[in-house]
Each structure stands twice: as structure tokens, then as C-alpha cells.
C-alpha positions, 0 to 999 in steps of 0.5 A: 168768190172761191178762195184758193190758197188765200187767193180769191177767184171770181167764178165769172172770170173762169166762166168767161174763158170756158164760154169762149170754147166753141162746144160750151153751151153754158157753164157754171164755176164753183168751189169744193172743200180742198183741205189745206188749199181751202177750195178747188176750182170746179167747172160744171159744163153743158155742151152743144154736142153729145160725147165729151171725149177730150173736151175737159182736157181742152177746157182745163188747158184753156184755162190754164193758158189764160188765167193765173195758176190758182185759178186753174180748174181742178175738175170738169163735170158735164151736166145736161143743163146748168140749174138756175133760178127763174131769174137766171142766177146759177144755183151753185149750192145745187151743183155742189150737192149734185157733185158730192160736196155739201154746202156749208149753209 
């Protein structure tokens, strides 16, 4: 769970909205430290097509139109693939570390 201003955000809920966009091949949502707000919601996205001009804005708008304001994306990062364990579980810790946000563990 991601905590934003005291609210709980389930990554799976935001990921479901992102997966509905035709260019999204895979995605993972995670929280990063955000001062007084607790955490900010960030999406790592792998796309079906090269070149992501305008896609970040489309994804941000898609989430904003479908979910509560505290669940909105603060940032979208594009990655070639989402890191996963052999079991298929997303390695969110790795995503946080790759994007300049050390894990708390």
C-alpha cells in the first residue's frame, strides 16, 4: 500500500487503469517519499511502441479521470521491462532504487 496524505492507495487499482491504455504492455505502481504528503504515486510503464511522446500525459490524465485525486500519478517513468521474480511478483524495491528512491528496508 502507498500512503498519500493519510489515505491508502492500492497499487493494483492504479495499475488496472493504466493497463486499459492501448500502448501499455506492462506497468507497476509504487510510492516514493514526498515530504509532508507521505508518499507520491509513481508508475513505471513498459510500452508496446517505441517513442513515448505524450504518453505520460495521457496516462496521468487517464488516472485522474477515473480515480480519486489522492490516487493521481505524480510521475511516470518509462522502462524496457518491469523487474519481476520468477514467480511473477513485481520487484517494487528495485524500481524505487532505479529511480533514485532508496527503499526503507
